[in-house]
Residue frames as a rotation matrix with the C-alpha (Angstrom) as fourth column:
MET 1
0.810 0.478 -0.339 97.57
-0.258 -0.227 -0.939 133.68
-0.526 0.848 -0.061 92.55
SER 2
-0.063 -0.846 0.530 99.77
0.387 0.469 0.794 131.99
-0.920 0.255 0.297 89.99
VAL 3
0.439 0.101 -0.893 100.86
-0.658 -0.640 -0.396 133.61
-0.612 0.761 -0.214 86.75
ASP 4
0.838 -0.183 0.514 101.68
0.452 0.762 -0.463 131.66
-0.307 0.620 0.722 83.62
HIS 5
0.357 -0.809 -0.468 105.38
-0.382 -0.583 0.717 132.28
-0.852 -0.077 -0.517 83.10
SER 6
0.298 -0.249 0.922 105.58
0.743 0.667 -0.059 130.48
-0.600 0.702 0.383 79.76
HIS 7
-0.150 -0.478 -0.865 107.61
-0.206 -0.841 0.500 132.40
-0.967 0.254 0.028 77.26
HIS 8
-0.693 -0.027 0.721 106.06
0.623 0.481 0.617 130.95
-0.363 0.876 -0.317 74.12
ILE 9
-0.123 0.643 -0.756 104.37
-0.418 -0.724 -0.548 133.36
-0.900 0.248 0.358 71.74
GLU 10
0.416 0.348 0.840 102.68
0.542 0.647 -0.536 131.89
-0.730 0.679 0.080 68.70
ASN 11
-0.335 -0.544 -0.770 104.60
-0.449 -0.626 0.638 132.73
-0.829 0.559 -0.034 65.54
PRO 12
0.616 0.708 0.345 102.42
-0.042 0.468 -0.883 131.93
-0.786 0.530 0.318 62.49
ASN 13
0.771 -0.359 -0.526 105.34
-0.625 -0.264 -0.735 132.65
0.125 0.895 -0.428 60.12
SER 14
-0.092 -0.855 0.511 107.73
-0.858 0.328 0.394 130.16
-0.505 -0.402 -0.764 61.74
THR 15
0.457 0.160 -0.875 108.74
-0.692 0.681 -0.238 127.07
0.558 0.714 0.422 59.82
THR 16
-0.527 -0.660 -0.535 110.50
-0.064 0.659 -0.750 125.46
0.847 -0.361 -0.390 62.77
PRO 17
0.222 0.600 -0.769 109.24
0.760 0.388 0.522 124.17
0.611 -0.700 -0.370 66.14
PRO 18
0.693 0.072 0.718 108.93
-0.266 -0.900 0.346 126.78
0.670 -0.431 -0.604 68.92
PRO 19
-0.463 -0.866 0.188 111.58
-0.457 0.052 -0.888 127.06
0.759 -0.497 -0.420 71.65
GLN 20
0.349 0.484 -0.802 111.07
0.509 0.621 0.596 124.86
0.787 -0.617 -0.030 74.71
VAL 21
-0.401 -0.422 0.813 111.13
-0.393 -0.722 -0.569 127.07
0.827 -0.548 0.124 77.82
GLU 22
0.306 0.429 -0.850 110.93
0.588 0.616 0.524 125.68
0.749 -0.660 -0.064 81.36
LEU 23
0.418 -0.113 0.901 110.81
-0.621 -0.760 0.193 127.79
0.663 -0.640 -0.388 84.52
ILE 24
0.127 -0.459 -0.879 113.39
0.403 0.834 -0.377 126.26
0.906 -0.307 0.291 86.89
GLY 25
-0.419 -0.262 -0.869 113.47
0.908 -0.120 -0.402 128.79
0.001 -0.958 0.288 89.71
SER 26
-0.027 0.435 0.900 111.65
0.233 -0.873 0.429 131.84
0.972 0.221 -0.078 90.97
VAL 27
-0.322 -0.075 -0.944 111.99
0.947 -0.031 -0.321 133.89
-0.006 -0.997 0.081 94.17
PRO 28
0.821 0.559 -0.110 110.53
0.565 -0.825 0.024 137.20
-0.078 -0.082 -0.994 95.34
THR 29
0.325 -0.722 0.611 112.83
0.289 -0.540 -0.791 140.11
0.900 0.434 0.033 94.48
PRO 30
0.311 -0.293 -0.904 115.15
0.948 0.028 0.317 140.68
-0.068 -0.956 0.287 97.45
PRO 31
0.840 -0.054 -0.539 116.49
0.047 -0.984 0.172 144.10
-0.540 -0.170 -0.824 98.42
MET 32
0.461 -0.703 0.542 119.13
0.831 0.128 -0.541 145.47
0.311 0.700 0.643 96.04
PRO 33
-0.376 -0.624 -0.684 121.86
0.713 -0.667 0.216 148.01
-0.591 -0.407 0.696 96.64
GLU 34
0.422 0.604 -0.676 120.65
0.090 -0.770 -0.631 151.45
-0.902 0.206 -0.379 95.46
SER 35
0.359 -0.407 -0.840 123.31
-0.922 -0.295 -0.250 151.62
-0.146 0.864 -0.482 92.78
SER 36
0.445 -0.087 0.891 123.68
-0.177 0.967 0.183 148.09
-0.878 -0.239 0.415 91.41
GLU 37
-0.239 -0.518 -0.822 125.78
-0.970 0.099 0.220 146.26
-0.033 0.850 -0.526 88.90
ALA 38
0.782 0.462 0.417 124.69
-0.421 0.886 -0.193 142.88
-0.459 -0.025 0.888 87.53
MET 39
-0.228 -0.855 -0.467 127.38
-0.974 0.205 0.098 140.35
0.012 0.477 -0.879 86.68
THR 40
0.897 0.437 0.067 127.12
-0.432 0.899 -0.072 136.76
-0.092 0.036 0.995 85.55
ILE 41
-0.154 -0.988 0.022 130.00
-0.984 0.155 0.091 134.39
-0.094 -0.008 -0.996 86.21
HIS 42
0.732 0.222 -0.644 130.74
-0.349 0.934 -0.075 130.77
0.585 0.279 0.761 85.39
VAL 43
0.121 -0.660 0.741 132.51
-0.982 0.031 0.188 128.85
-0.147 -0.751 -0.644 88.17
THR 44
0.467 -0.094 -0.879 134.27
-0.263 0.934 -0.240 125.49
0.844 0.344 0.412 87.73
LEU 45
0.464 -0.269 0.844 135.02
-0.863 0.080 0.500 123.60
-0.202 -0.960 -0.195 90.94
PRO 46
-0.346 -0.636 -0.690 137.73
-0.703 0.663 -0.258 120.93
0.622 0.395 -0.676 90.59
PRO 47
0.272 0.447 -0.852 136.99
0.177 0.847 0.501 117.51
0.946 -0.287 0.152 92.15
GLY 48
0.192 -0.100 -0.976 136.71
0.933 0.328 0.150 117.85
0.305 -0.939 0.156 95.93
SER 49
-0.593 -0.449 0.668 137.19
0.316 -0.893 -0.321 121.65
0.741 0.021 0.671 95.89
ALA 50
-0.486 0.380 -0.787 136.09
0.824 -0.101 -0.557 123.39
-0.291 -0.919 -0.265 99.10
GLY 51
0.398 0.652 0.646 135.01
0.828 -0.559 0.054 126.40
0.396 0.513 -0.762 97.00
SER 52
0.033 -0.316 0.948 135.29
-0.003 -0.949 -0.316 129.99
0.999 0.008 -0.032 98.14
PRO 53
-0.863 -0.270 -0.427 136.17
0.430 0.052 -0.902 130.97
0.266 -0.961 0.072 101.72
ARG 54
-0.012 0.887 -0.461 133.29
0.975 -0.091 -0.202 132.14
-0.222 -0.452 -0.864 103.88
HIS 55
-0.945 -0.296 0.140 132.04
0.327 -0.869 0.372 135.42
0.012 0.398 0.917 102.49
ARG 56
0.043 0.970 -0.241 129.08
0.523 -0.227 -0.821 137.68
-0.851 -0.090 -0.517 101.78
HIS 57
-0.515 -0.088 0.853 127.88
0.826 -0.317 0.466 139.67
0.229 0.945 0.235 98.78
THR 58
-0.952 0.143 -0.271 126.60
-0.037 -0.931 -0.363 143.27
-0.304 -0.336 0.891 98.69
GLY 59
-0.231 0.912 -0.338 123.45
-0.958 -0.273 -0.082 142.16
-0.167 0.305 0.938 96.86
PRO 60
0.483 0.544 0.686 121.46
-0.461 0.824 -0.329 139.08
-0.745 -0.157 0.649 95.87
ALA 61
-0.636 -0.655 -0.408 122.78
-0.739 0.364 0.567 136.20
-0.222 0.662 -0.715 93.76
PHE 62
0.560 0.800 0.214 120.86
-0.603 0.571 -0.558 133.71
-0.569 0.183 0.802 91.63
GLY 63
-0.450 -0.850 -0.273 122.52
-0.842 0.302 0.448 130.55
-0.298 0.431 -0.852 90.28
TYR 64
0.784 0.585 -0.209 122.11
-0.616 0.689 -0.381 127.36
-0.079 0.427 0.901 88.32
VAL 65
-0.072 -0.804 0.591 124.24
-0.445 0.556 0.702 124.22
-0.892 -0.212 -0.398 88.60
VAL 66
0.292 0.071 -0.954 125.26
-0.956 0.010 -0.292 123.16
-0.011 0.997 0.071 85.11
GLU 67
0.271 -0.338 -0.901 127.26
-0.226 0.888 -0.401 120.03
0.936 0.312 0.164 85.99
GLY 68
-0.617 -0.624 -0.480 127.91
0.232 0.439 -0.868 117.99
0.752 -0.647 -0.126 89.12
GLU 69
0.514 0.725 -0.458 126.84
0.649 0.020 0.760 118.83
0.561 -0.688 -0.460 92.66
MET 70
-0.389 -0.589 0.708 127.54
-0.065 -0.749 -0.659 121.78
0.919 -0.303 0.253 94.93
ILE 71
-0.153 0.294 -0.943 127.35
0.978 0.182 -0.102 121.87
0.142 -0.938 -0.316 98.74
PHE 72
-0.334 0.169 0.927 125.52
0.166 -0.958 0.234 125.12
0.928 0.232 0.292 99.51
GLU 73
0.025 0.337 -0.941 125.08
0.988 0.134 0.075 126.74
0.151 -0.932 -0.329 102.91
LEU 74
-0.172 0.026 0.985 123.87
0.044 -0.998 0.034 130.16
0.984 0.050 0.170 103.97
GLU 75
-0.964 -0.196 0.179 123.75
-0.138 -0.207 -0.969 131.56
0.227 -0.959 0.173 107.46
GLY 76
-0.479 0.804 0.353 120.68
-0.738 -0.151 -0.657 130.28
-0.475 -0.576 0.666 109.30
GLU 77
0.600 0.643 -0.476 119.98
-0.799 0.515 -0.310 127.49
0.046 0.566 0.823 106.80
PRO 78
0.452 -0.459 0.765 121.17
-0.089 0.830 0.550 123.88
-0.888 -0.317 0.334 106.88
GLU 79
-0.559 -0.671 -0.487 123.70
-0.628 -0.041 0.777 122.89
-0.542 0.740 -0.399 104.28
ARG 80
0.545 0.721 0.429 122.22
-0.144 0.585 -0.798 121.19
-0.826 0.373 0.422 101.22
VAL 81
-0.573 -0.674 0.466 123.34
0.343 0.320 0.883 119.67
-0.745 0.666 0.048 97.97
VAL 82
0.397 0.607 -0.689 122.36
-0.485 -0.499 -0.719 121.48
-0.779 0.619 0.096 94.78
ARG 83
-0.120 -0.381 0.917 122.56
0.438 0.808 0.393 119.16
-0.891 0.449 0.070 91.78
ALA 84
-0.969 -0.247 -0.011 122.91
0.076 -0.339 0.938 119.79
-0.236 0.908 0.347 88.04
GLY 85
-0.532 0.804 0.267 119.67
0.460 0.009 0.888 121.32
0.711 0.595 -0.375 86.74
GLU 86
0.357 0.631 -0.689 118.77
0.927 -0.146 0.346 122.89
0.118 -0.762 -0.637 90.10
THR 87
0.183 -0.210 0.960 118.89
0.186 -0.952 -0.244 126.52
0.965 0.224 -0.135 91.16
PHE 88
-0.029 -0.188 -0.982 120.04
1.000 -0.017 -0.026 128.39
-0.012 -0.982 0.188 94.24
TRP 89
0.263 0.068 0.962 119.83
0.252 -0.968 0.000 131.95
0.931 0.242 -0.272 95.48
GLU 90
-0.213 -0.275 -0.938 120.99
0.977 -0.066 -0.202 134.09
-0.006 -0.959 0.282 98.35
PRO 91
0.747 0.664 -0.019 119.78
0.664 -0.747 0.008 137.48
-0.009 -0.018 -1.000 99.51
GLY 92
-0.073 -0.833 0.548 123.23
0.566 -0.487 -0.666 139.04
0.821 0.261 0.507 99.93
GLY 93
0.487 0.212 0.847 123.80
-0.396 -0.811 0.431 141.89
0.779 -0.545 -0.311 102.33
ASP 94
0.042 -0.461 0.886 124.52
-0.993 -0.118 -0.014 140.79
0.111 -0.879 -0.463 105.89
VAL 95
0.874 0.359 0.326 124.03
-0.407 0.909 0.091 137.03
-0.264 -0.213 0.941 105.29
ILE 96
-0.168 -0.980 0.110 127.18
-0.798 0.201 0.569 134.88
-0.579 0.008 -0.815 105.44
HIS 97
0.736 0.228 -0.637 127.70
-0.597 0.662 -0.453 132.36
0.319 0.714 0.624 102.64
TYR 98
0.413 -0.549 0.727 129.40
-0.639 0.394 0.660 129.44
-0.649 -0.737 -0.188 104.39
GLN 99
-0.339 -0.532 0.776 129.79
0.093 0.802 0.590 126.86
-0.936 0.272 -0.222 101.62
ASP 100
0.644 0.470 -0.604 129.82
-0.636 -0.112 -0.764 126.55
-0.426 0.876 0.226 97.84
GLY 101
-0.374 -0.912 0.168 132.12
-0.726 0.401 0.558 123.56
-0.577 0.086 -0.812 97.45
ASN 102
-0.218 0.196 -0.956 132.11
-0.777 0.559 0.291 120.59
0.591 0.806 0.031 95.10
ASN 103
0.373 0.458 0.807 130.23
-0.851 0.516 0.100 117.65
-0.371 -0.724 0.582 96.59
LEU 104
0.997 -0.022 -0.073 132.01
-0.017 0.868 -0.497 115.25
0.074 0.497 0.865 94.24
ALA 105
0.447 -0.884 0.133 135.52
-0.281 0.002 0.960 113.93
-0.849 -0.467 -0.248 94.97
ASP 106
-0.288 -0.578 0.764 136.00
0.435 0.631 0.642 112.45
-0.853 0.517 0.070 91.51
ALA 107
-0.080 0.302 0.950 134.44
0.977 -0.164 0.134 114.93
0.196 0.939 -0.283 89.08
GLN 108
-0.976 -0.214 0.025 134.29
0.210 -0.970 -0.120 118.67
0.050 -0.112 0.992 88.53
SER 109
0.057 0.987 -0.151 131.15
0.933 -0.106 -0.344 120.69
-0.356 -0.122 -0.927 89.21
ARG 110
-0.885 -0.293 0.363 130.14
0.427 -0.823 0.375 123.88
0.188 0.487 0.853 87.40
PHE 111
0.110 0.939 -0.326 127.60
0.908 -0.228 -0.351 126.59
-0.404 -0.258 -0.878 88.11
VAL 112
-0.522 -0.104 0.846 126.55
0.526 -0.820 0.224 129.91
0.671 0.562 0.483 86.63
VAL 113
-0.015 0.501 -0.865 125.55
0.947 -0.270 -0.173 132.73
-0.321 -0.822 -0.470 88.96
THR 114
-0.109 0.052 0.993 124.24
0.468 -0.878 0.098 136.23
0.877 0.475 0.071 88.36
MET 115
-0.200 -0.080 -0.976 124.96
0.962 -0.205 -0.181 138.66
-0.185 -0.976 0.118 91.17
PHE 116
0.444 0.345 0.827 123.61
0.409 -0.899 0.155 142.13
0.798 0.269 -0.540 91.76
GLY 117
0.305 -0.409 -0.860 125.88
0.942 -0.006 0.336 144.23
-0.143 -0.913 0.383 93.89
ASP 118
0.799 -0.135 -0.586 127.49
0.003 -0.973 0.230 147.53
-0.602 -0.185 -0.777 94.69
PRO 119
0.868 -0.449 0.211 129.81
0.304 0.144 -0.942 148.35
0.392 0.882 0.262 91.75
ASP 120
0.356 -0.758 0.546 132.32
-0.633 -0.626 -0.456 149.93
0.687 -0.183 -0.703 94.17
GLN 121
0.270 -0.217 0.938 132.69
-0.836 0.431 0.341 146.76
-0.478 -0.876 -0.065 96.28
PRO 122
-0.782 -0.577 -0.236 134.35
-0.621 0.688 0.375 143.42
-0.054 0.440 -0.896 95.54
MET 123
-0.109 0.739 -0.665 132.14
-0.561 0.506 0.655 140.54
0.820 0.445 0.360 94.35
LEU 124
0.452 0.153 -0.879 133.08
0.518 0.757 0.398 138.45
0.726 -0.635 0.263 97.42
ILE 125
0.193 -0.365 0.911 133.70
-0.689 -0.712 -0.139 140.05
0.699 -0.600 -0.389 100.80
PRO 126
-0.348 -0.394 -0.850 135.62
0.230 0.844 -0.485 137.67
0.909 -0.365 -0.203 103.12
VAL 127
0.742 0.562 0.366 134.33
-0.296 -0.215 0.931 137.16
0.602 -0.799 0.007 106.65
SER 128
-0.240 -0.907 0.346 136.93
-0.740 -0.060 -0.670 137.23
0.629 -0.417 -0.657 109.46
ALA 129
-0.466 -0.035 -0.884 137.41
0.365 0.902 -0.228 134.40
0.806 -0.429 -0.407 111.95
GLU 130
-0.984 0.078 -0.163 136.38
0.116 -0.416 -0.902 136.84
-0.138 -0.906 0.400 114.71
GLU 131
-0.467 0.866 -0.178 133.07
-0.884 -0.463 0.064 137.64
-0.027 0.187 0.982 113.04
LEU 132
-0.171 0.384 -0.907 132.39
-0.316 0.851 0.419 133.94
0.933 0.358 -0.024 112.42
GLU 133
-0.752 -0.162 -0.639 132.91
0.509 0.473 -0.719 133.31
0.419 -0.866 -0.273 116.14
GLU 134
-0.907 0.418 -0.057 130.62
-0.298 -0.730 -0.615 136.22
-0.298 -0.541 0.787 117.10
ARG 135
-0.185 0.880 -0.437 127.86
-0.983 -0.173 0.068 134.91
-0.016 0.442 0.897 114.81
LYS 136
-0.909 -0.293 -0.298 128.24
-0.330 0.940 0.084 131.15
0.255 0.174 -0.951 115.40
SER 137
-0.647 0.732 0.212 124.80
0.089 0.349 -0.933 130.96
-0.757 -0.585 -0.291 117.04
ARG 138
0.092 0.697 -0.711 123.25
-0.731 -0.438 -0.523 132.01
-0.676 0.568 0.470 113.68
ARG 139
-0.579 -0.379 -0.722 124.66
-0.782 0.508 0.360 129.01
0.230 0.773 -0.591 111.83
ALA 140
0.561 0.811 -0.164 122.33
-0.756 0.583 0.299 126.02
0.338 -0.044 0.940 111.41
PRO 141
0.429 -0.380 0.820 123.29
-0.498 0.658 0.565 122.80
-0.754 -0.650 0.093 113.21
ARG 142
-0.243 -0.646 -0.724 125.89
-0.970 0.172 0.172 120.81
0.013 0.744 -0.668 111.28
PRO 143
0.700 0.515 -0.496 125.19
-0.543 0.834 0.099 117.23
0.464 0.200 0.863 110.10
């Protein structure tokens, strides 16, 4: 069953055209920490930046690439390129976020991400080399 997600409501008193709203991403609501904080951040990746070290989040994250291209990889999924105008998401929790680097060597890339997480924990929780080794069988084959 599909629901119309358009956000246009007729306004008979308006003298200007209505807003143009386009749904660009939608996912089922993943589990959230019981006590959650929502934060939205804007990230600029310099040309060729490897991005953040391997990490996890305490809750889900939903993002949109504003400019450029990002290499994105979560545990158990093959790496992929997310381009400007496209969305990405991750469930958070126990899933390792392997990559969020700039796919462009000659231009910056930018994305906006809203994260829901435990307010008493850091936004990014680094993953140790030992844990990466223990969980290497969960990583998708590399290109």
